[in-house]
FIVEXVO-936734 format. One line per 2 residues: number of its first residue (from 1); their letters; for each residue x, y, z of N, C-alpha, C. Coordinates in steps of 0.1 Angstrom, whole numbers, plus 5000, padded with zeros to 4 digits. Atoms other than C-alpha are relative to their C-alpha. Example, Ala and Ser with C-alpha at 12.3 -4.5 7.8 and 13.67 -1.06 7.14 Angstrom:
! FIVEXVO-936734
1) as) 5009/4988/5000/5123/4955/5078/5009/5012/5000  4991/4989/5000/5137/4989/5071/4992/5011/5008
//
This chain:
! FIVEXVO-936734
1) mf) 4988/4991/5003/1974/6375/0856/4998/5013/5007  5001/4987/4993/1982/6407/0874/5007/5010/4991
3) nv) 4995/4989/5008/1988/6440/0856/5012/5006/5007  4988/4995/4993/2022/6443/0873/5013/4995/4992
5) tp) 4988/5004/5007/2055/6443/0854/5012/5004/5009  4989/4997/4991/2085/6440/0878/5011/5007/4992
7) tg) 4988/4993/5007/2115/6463/0870/5013/4998/5008  4988/5004/4992/2140/6447/0894/4996/4989/5009
9) sy) 5003/5011/4991/2140/6424/0924/4985/5002/5005  5014/4999/4994/2105/6415/0937/4998/4987/5008
11) kl) 5004/5011/4991/2088/6393/0962/4985/4998/4999  5015/5004/5000/2054/6375/0961/4997/4992/5013
13) di) 5005/5007/4989/2035/6364/0992/4986/4995/4996  5012/5006/5004/2007/6340/0984/4995/4990/5011
15) ef) 5006/5010/4991/1983/6323/1008/4989/4993/4992  5010/5008/5008/1962/6295/0994/4998/4986/5007
17) kr) 5004/5013/4996/1946/6261/1001/4997/4991/4989  5004/5010/5011/1946/6231/0978/4988/4992/5005
19) lp) 5012/5006/4996/1911/6218/0979/5001/4985/4999  4999/5015/5001/1905/6181/0986/4995/4994/4987
21) id) 5004/5007/5012/1900/6156/0958/4986/4996/5002  5014/5004/5000/1864/6150/0950/4995/4998/4986
23) kv) 5005/5002/5014/1841/6146/0919/5004/5011/4991  4996/4989/5009/1851/6180/0906/5015/5001/4999
25) nk) 4986/4999/5000/1887/6181/0917/5006/4986/5001  4996/5014/5001/1898/6147/0905/5015/4997/5001
27) wp) 4986/5002/5000/1935/6152/0904/5007/5011/5008  4993/4989/4992/1958/6170/0929/5011/5007/4992
29) gy) 4991/4992/5008/1974/6194/0905/5009/5009/5008  4991/4991/4993/2001/6219/0914/4997/5014/4998
31) li) 5001/4986/5001/2002/6256/0919/5011/5005/4990  4991/4995/5010/2018/6275/0890/5001/5015/5002
33) vc) 4998/4985/4999/2034/6310/0894/5009/5004/4988  4992/4995/5012/2045/6327/0861/5008/5012/5004
35) lp) 4991/4990/4995/2075/6348/0869/5008/5007/4989  4991/4993/5010/2090/6375/0847/5014/5000/5006
37) tp) 4986/4999/4997/2128/6374/0847/5007/5009/4990  4994/4991/5010/2153/6397/0829/5001/4993/4986
39) gs) 5000/5005/5014/2147/6391/0792/4993/4987/4997  5006/5013/5001/2126/6360/0798/4989/4999/5010
41) yc) 5009/5003/4989/2100/6344/0820/5000/4985/5002  5001/5015/4997/2094/6310/0836/4988/4997/5009
43) al) 5010/5005/4991/2070/6289/0856/5006/4994/5012  4997/5007/4987/2075/6280/0892/4989/4991/5003
45) tv) 5011/5010/4997/2056/6248/0900/5002/4996/5015  5000/5003/4986/2047/6240/0936/4991/4988/5002
47) nc) 5008/5012/4997/2035/6205/0947/4992/5003/5012  5009/4997/4989/2005/6210/0969/4994/4988/5007
49) td) 5006/5012/4995/1999/6174/0978/5010/4993/5010  4991/5007/4991/2015/6149/1002/5006/4988/4992
51) qg) 4995/5010/5009/2024/6127/0972/5015/5001/4998  4985/5000/5000/2061/6117/0968/5007/5007/4988
53) kn) 4993/4994/5012/2068/6130/0932/5002/5015/5002  4997/4986/4997/2085/6163/0934/4998/5008/4988
55) yn) 5003/4990/5010/2070/6190/0912/5005/5014/5003  4995/4987/4996/2087/6218/0930/5012/5004/4990
57) gv) 4989/4996/5008/2111/6239/0909/4996/5009/4988  5003/4991/5012/2114/6263/0879/5003/4991/4987
59) dy) 4998/5007/5013/2110/6250/0843/5012/5005/4993  4987/4997/5005/2143/6248/0826/5001/4993/4986
61) kp) 4999/5006/5013/2153/6240/0790/5014/4996/4996  4987/5005/5004/2184/6219/0788/5000/4995/4986
63) ks) 4999/5004/5013/2196/6205/0755/4991/4987/4997  5006/5013/5003/2180/6170/0759/4985/5000/5002
65) kd) 5015/5001/4997/2145/6175/0775/4997/5011/5010  5005/4990/4991/2124/6199/0795/5000/4993/5014
67) er) 5000/5005/4986/2128/6195/0833/4998/5012/5009  5000/4990/4990/2124/6214/0865/5013/4999/5008
69) vg) 4987/5000/4993/2155/6225/0884/4998/5009/5013  5000/4993/4988/2162/6239/0918/4990/4996/5011
71) gl) 5011/5004/4991/2133/6220/0935/5006/4992/5011  4997/5007/4988/2136/6207/0970/4987/4992/5004
73) py) 5012/5008/4996/2113/6179/0983/4993/5006/5013  5009/4996/4989/2085/6193/1005/4986/4999/4995
75) hp) 5014/5003/5005/2049/6181/1002/4991/5002/5012  5007/4996/4989/2026/6199/1026/4986/4993/5003
77) gi) 5013/5006/4998/1993/6180/1021/4988/5008/4995  5013/4993/5005/1958/6188/1008/4991/5004/5011
79) gk) 5011/4996/4991/1931/6207/1026/5006/5009/5011  4994/4991/4989/1955/6229/1047/5003/5014/4993
81) kh) 4996/4987/5005/1962/6266/1043/5015/5001/5000  4985/4999/5002/1997/6273/1030/5004/5015/4997
83) tl) 4994/4987/5003/2019/6304/1027/5012/4997/4991  4989/5000/5010/2042/6306/0996/5007/5013/4999
85) qv) 4993/4988/5002/2069/6332/0994/5010/4998/4989  4991/5001/5011/2088/6337/0962/5008/5013/4999
87) vv) 4992/4988/5001/2118/6361/0958/5008/4998/4987  4993/5000/5013/2132/6369/0923/5009/5012/5000
89) tp) 4989/4990/5000/2165/6388/0921/5008/5000/4988  4990/4999/5011/2182/6399/0889/5014/5001/5005
91) la) 4986/4999/4996/2219/6394/0892/5008/5009/4991  4992/4990/5007/2248/6416/0880/5001/4997/4986
93) gg) 5000/5001/5015/2248/6422/0843/4986/4999/4994  5013/4999/5005/2211/6419/0840/4994/4988/4992
95) qs) 5005/5011/5008/2209/6386/0821/4999/4987/5008  5001/5012/4991/2210/6362/0851/4990/5003/5011
97) vk) 5010/4998/4990/2185/6357/0879/5002/4989/5011  5000/5009/4989/2182/6341/0913/4985/4999/5004
99) ie) 5014/5002/4996/2148/6325/0923/5001/4991/5012  5001/5008/4988/2141/6313/0958/4986/5000/5004
101) at) 5014/5001/4995/2108/6300/0972/5000/4992/5012  5003/5008/4988/2096/6288/1005/4985/4997/5001
103) ln) 5014/5004/4998/2063/6270/1014/4999/4997/5015  5002/5001/4986/2052/6273/1050/5014/5001/5007
105) ge) 4986/4998/4994/2088/6284/1058/5010/4990/4996  4991/5011/5004/2103/6253/1043/5005/5004/4985
107) pi) 4995/4997/5014/2126/6259/1012/4995/4990/4990  5004/5009/5011/2112/6244/0980/5007/5002/4987
109) tr) 4993/4998/5012/2132/6260/0953/5011/5010/5002  4988/4991/5000/2167/6276/0950/5007/4998/4986
111) wa) 4993/5001/5013/2181/6283/0915/5005/5013/4996  4994/4987/5005/2204/6309/0900/5007/4996/4987
113) gp) 4994/5003/5013/2216/6311/0864/4995/5010/4990  5004/4991/5011/2211/6327/0830/4985/4999/4998
115) ss) 5014/5000/5003/2175/6338/0823/4997/4993/4987  5002/5007/5013/2179/6324/0788/4998/4985/5001
117) al) 5002/5014/4998/2180/6289/0803/4986/4996/5005  5014/5003/4994/2145/6292/0818/4990/4999/4988
119) kg) 5010/5003/5010/2116/6279/0799/4987/5007/5004  5013/4994/4998/2084/6298/0795/4989/4989/5003
121) ts) 5011/5009/4996/2051/6282/0806/4995/4992/4988  5006/5008/5011/2034/6255/0785/4988/5008/4995
123) ks) 5011/4993/5007/2007/6266/0761/4987/5001/5009  5012/5000/4991/1979/6256/0786/5001/5009/5012
125) hk) 4998/4992/4988/1994/6277/0814/5006/5014/4997  4993/4987/5004/2007/6307/0794/4991/5012/5004
127) vs) 5006/4987/4997/1999/6342/0805/5000/5008/4987  5001/4993/5013/1989/6366/0777/5011/5011/4999
129) lp) 4989/4990/4999/2016/6392/0788/5011/4994/5009  4990/5007/4992/2047/6372/0799/5008/5010/5009
131) qn) 4993/4991/4991/2062/6404/0814/4993/5002/5013  5008/4998/4988/2034/6403/0840/5000/4987/5008
133) ig) 5000/5012/4991/2030/6379/0870/4987/4993/4998  5012/5008/5000/2005/6351/0868/5000/4989/5011
135) vg) 5001/5010/4989/1992/6327/0895/4988/4992/4997  5011/5008/5003/1970/6297/0889/5003/4985/5004
137) as) 4999/5014/4997/1966/6259/0892/5000/4992/4987  4999/5009/5012/1974/6231/0867/4987/4993/4998
139) sg) 5013/5007/5001/1942/6213/0875/4994/5000/5015  5006/5001/4987/1918/6208/0904/4998/5014/5006
141) gi) 5003/4987/4994/1909/6235/0929/5010/5005/5010  4992/4993/4990/1929/6260/0948/4993/5012/5004
143) kf) 5007/4988/4995/1914/6287/0970/5011/5009/5004  4990/4990/4997/1935/6318/0971/4994/5010/5010
145) yk) 5004/4991/4990/1933/6340/1002/5007/5014/4998  4993/4987/5001/1960/6366/0994/5011/4998/4990
147) vn) 4989/4999/5008/1985/6375/0967/5006/5014/5001  4994/4987/4998/2009/6404/0976/5013/5001/4992
149) fs) 4988/4997/5008/2036/6419/0954/5007/5011/5007  4992/4989/4996/2064/6440/0967/5013/5001/4992
151) gr) 4988/4997/5009/2092/6456/0946/4996/5011/4991  5002/4990/5010/2096/6481/0919/4993/4994/4988
153) hk) 5007/5005/5011/2072/6478/0890/4993/5011/4991  5009/4992/5008/2052/6493/0861/4986/4995/5000
155) gg) 5014/5005/5001/2015/6491/0858/4993/4998/5013  5009/5003/4989/1987/6481/0882/5003/5007/5013
//
């Protein structure tokens, strides 16, 4: 977690590598970015493998079941250095948000709607201060090279 509370639009640039599967990293988990949004927060998940199941997208809470929305299929593969760029933009009125993400220049998530429709992270991935940004992995190993924040903020 980073001691940064965004106060408007913001951008994250993250460079990372998903480590190969071995005796320690037994499952190719995904990258999780906890994103503060107006009046809420959500998790952006990024599939870091070359497997076909699409985990890209933001967690959403429809009436029937939890799901990810806005995700586009792009699976870059394990063992390579990747660049993730995430842009979060509050929309007019302050209760809606637009979230866009690219991985290695390829779009992986585009979603816009009410912040209240977004689901916070699961208990195992929760940040202690949801108004701050969090970056991590669901399982397995990820090596981070850089995390840059740009935008207006409080703290850090």
